[in-house]
C-alpha positions, -999 to +999 in steps of 0.1 A: +052+006-423+046+026-390+070+010-371+097+012-401+089+051-402+093+053-362+124+035-365+139+057-391+130+090-369+145+076-339+177+068-358+180+109-376+173+120-335+202+098-326+223+112-354+212+152-348+220+147-309+253+130-315+266+133-352+269+101-374+275+072-352+274+029-351+246+021-331+253-014-317+219-034-315+218-056-284+197-087-277+192-075-238+166-057-220+179-021-203+189-021-169+166+005-161+155+017-126+131+016-111+120-018-129+090-009-155+096-037-178+064-055-189+045-038-166+005-032-166-002+003-160-037+023-153-048+049-176-048+075-155-011+071-139+017+095-139+046+090-161+071+062-154+101+082-156+132+059-149+172+062-150+201+040-157+223+035-130+254+026-152+277+047-171+249+058-195+255+097-202+227+100-229+197+082-239+167+083-263+137+067-257+110+058-279+071+051-266+052+039-294+016+030-294-008+023-324-025+056-326+004+079-312+040+079-300+065+098-282+105+105-283+123+114-252+158+125-247+176+125-214+211+122-197+209+093-169+172+100-164+142+102-191+111+127-179+085+118-201+063+154-204+032+150-186+007+166-211+022+144-240+018+112-215-016+119-209-028+123-244-007+088-255-024+070-226-059+085-236-056+073-272-040+040-264-062+029-236-065-010-233-038-012-256+004-016-254+029+008-255+067-007-271+094+015-248+128+009-270+156+028-251+189+037-270+217+048-249+254+062-249+280+045-228+315+057-229+308+072-261+292+043-281+255+040-288+237+006-278+199+003-287+184-025-265+153-050-267+120-031-266+096-041-240+060-032-228+034-012-210-001-027-208-021+003-209-052-006-188-085+010-192-097+003-155-081+033-138-069+035-101-080+051-074-060+084-079-049+092-046-027+077-020-019+085+017+009+067+034+031+075+066+067+085+059+090+070+086+123+066+093+126+023+090+135+017+125+129+024+162+147+052+171+130+079+156+097+070+155+088+105+165+095+120+130+062+112+112+044+128+086+010+114+068+017+122+026-011+125+005-003+124-029-021+124-067-015+094-086-022+110-116+006+135-112+034+144-090+013+167-066+019+158-031+009+175+001+013+168+043-023+159+059-006+153+093+028+158+107+038+153+143+062+181+145+029+201+150+017+171+174+042+174+206+061+145+186+034+123+192+031+085+172+006+089+143-006+057+125-028+041+104-049+062+082-078+044+067-106+054+045-142+042+044-146+027+005-121+042-004-139+077+000-120+106+015-151+120+035-146+093+056-114+084+071-095+083+104-063+076+120-047+074+153-029+100+176-011+093+207+000+107+234-018+131+262-038+154+238-041+128+215-073+104+202-087+086+173-090+117+145-125+104+125-129+130+095-164+129+083-172+152+056-149+175+066-158+174+099-129+161+124-136+145+156-114+135+184-123+105+202-108+087+233-114+048+220-106+030+255-147+020+264-153-001+295-139-030+300-111-025+270-073-031+273-064-001+259-073+022+228-081+011+197-054+001+173-062-017+139-096-008+125-120-004+097-149+013+085-183-007+080-196-002+046-223+025+058-201+041+078-217+043+113-196+015+127-160+006+129-144-024+141-112-026+157-086-048+177-073-035+214-039-043+217-009-044+243+018-039+218+056-048+225+084-038+203+119-059+213+150-064+192+161-097+181+191-112+194+201-130+162+222-105+137+202-119+109+170-106+123+161-070+133+130-055+155+100-078+165+067-063+174+043-087+189+008-083+211+008-097+250-031-090+251-056-081+221-094-081+222-120-071+191-146-047+194-170-024+175-173+010+178-206+031+169-198+064+165-237+077+164-237+064+197-198+064+207-208+028+223-185-001+222-196-039+215-182-072+216-188-109+227-169-128+251-150-153+229-137-122+209-123-104+242-111-131+270-072-138+272-069-174+261-065-161+225-051-127+206-075-114+180-058-083+157-064-072+125-103-068+117-122-060+088-154-060+076-171-080+043-176-056+015-213-062+022-213-055+060-224-088+072-192-104+083-159-096+103-127-115+093-099-111+116-069-130+127-064-150+159-038-168+174-041-189+208-022-171+237+017-183+237+042-173+263+060-142+253+087-137+239+103-170+249+075-187+223+071-159+197+079-182+167+050-204+182+025-174+175+007-177+144-026-163+132-055-181+114-080-161+096-117-165+113-149-146+104-178-138+124-214-123+116-224-089+118-258-073+118-257-037+117-293-027+119-286-036+160-248-035+158-240-070+174-219-093+167-225-134+162-220-158+190-195-184+168-167-177+144-159-201+115-120-204+105-108-195+070-076-201+071-060-226+095-022-216+107-016-250+122-025-265+090-013-237+066+022-234+090+023-197+087+006-165+104-014-137+088-020-104+092-029-070+073-065-087+065-085-063+034-116-075+015-118-061-021-149-036-027-166-061-051-169-088-025-147-111-045-112-116-027-096-112+003-060-100+004-034-105+034+001-110+043+017-145+057+050-148+073+060-176+092+048-163+126+039-133+145+016-102+131+044-078+123+057-085+088+079-056+079+107-069+092+098-105+080+122-114+048+098-144+041+064-120+043+042-123+014+009-117+000-016-139-008-052-137-017-083-158-009-114-159-038-142-157-010-164-173-033-145-204-041-121-206-010-092-210-036-056-195-028-036-175-048+003-172-035+006-141-059+040-151-073+044-126-098+035-102-071+060-111-042+095-097-042+128-117-025+120-092+009+091-082+028+055-077+010+029-065+036+004-036+040-017-032+012-050-014-003-074-018-028-091+006-054-127+013-054-131-005-088-111-037-071-090-041-101-058-025-084-042-028-053-013-007-036+010-026-012+045-019+006+074-037-003+108-039+008+120-057-024+150-030-036+171-031-004+151-051+023+151-016+044+128+008+032+092+000+022+080+016-014+044+016-026+040-009-055+005-016-074-007-045-092-033-048-116-059-082-111-081-087-143-113-096-145-104-134-144-090-125-107-052-131-123-024-108-110-003-089-132+034-081-127+034-047-100+053-014-107+062+011-079+048+045-076+065+068-103+081+099-090+092+129-107+126+123-105+134+086-104+163+089-079+142+103-052+139+067-039+174+067-037+177+099-018+148+099+003+156+079+036+121+071+045+098+043+042+064+047+027+046+027+053+004+019+053-005+030+020-038+036+011-061+045-018-087+068-018-110+082-049-105+118-035-080+144-017-090+145+020-111+176+033-082+186+061-043+196+062-018+194+089-031+223+103-064+213+110-051+182+127-026+208+147-058+224+160-080+194+168-047+176+188-046+212+208-078+229+212-103+198+211-114+176+239-114+141+232-147+122+231-155+095+254-167+062+245-187+037+268 
């Protein structure tokens, strides 16, 4: 009875907008953008505003749950009122919403088949930081790190290299998704690794004794005292083939642990010699293991397609900050005939999420790059078919409850990366992902920037771009040993 009443109300609203008119019933789903058809969403997400790209000039959208409903009208776009949306999600947590789109095209109304939004009671870490950057190599020095509130459309710039002499900035990551512990790298003469601990900012020159260069890819130990880094000599080059664009590879890379309390680095000989390239290290959730990628050294760039990285792990002792003497291989590149990068362990310790490409460690321009997830308890690997798109799916970050992760995907056009969210249920099953909602759904068409290195956190960072400017120009970089 409730569905019938709601349908009658929708028709009455439609007639009030346009006068009596025939409504053709279509058995097709509406061609909406972004693709929010049958997706799982967190209970604390901002409204899923969308649009039609065809000749639609008016829309009426009904969003119906078991306990509440909303009717929204628009032209080619639908903007759902934030307050009504939050009330609706709170009432429908753990349930599914039915969305029906009625659109007017060329003076005629069409009612499409309804689709679902599955509202998960598992919330997502509410803040997302990402680097906004043009998807090319010519304008790398026009970069901002932006923080977005996922529960609303509020965003702010937390680092801007217009204020830091145009230097490159990258790799903003958190410790345990905690905004009071984070870091990123500022390059250049006055640069260093910017460490945020409880709002106090330190600038650290991370090139310790024996290191080939400064720290690059890193991850915090759960205790916060240590971080594990790779130190890399990175070479960008253009492909000669028209079908491929930019390739980035290491000609040398090692692995080190940095103690932030003493500014001392440590490693092991097998992690810092010239026979292998180590990269993308991360700690396990309990801090007892370091997972990392490693490939045998090959002549570059001639043998670039033979450069394939495996997944290994080595023990770590947080009491004395020492790395184990022997590594185990968890994912063998030769057997799998692929190459792994961007390792991330889930906070609950169950899963290891990573990117697989045909070769190398720079999947952004590899169309074949996909995400995979290893169950660390059983060793089983999920190819995440429902998650991956036709173009590169790469860099990712977990929510603090291990129920969600965000990743960068170029599925729309193969050029611009956008942040997508995926739900992992209690059984470890992945659900269809959805892109970060925007107040104006055409923003992705008009913003000629990639959302690079998306990272989730449970709160806002305690600094902004002005603080980073001050540290860059006025603060001396600490040295490490």
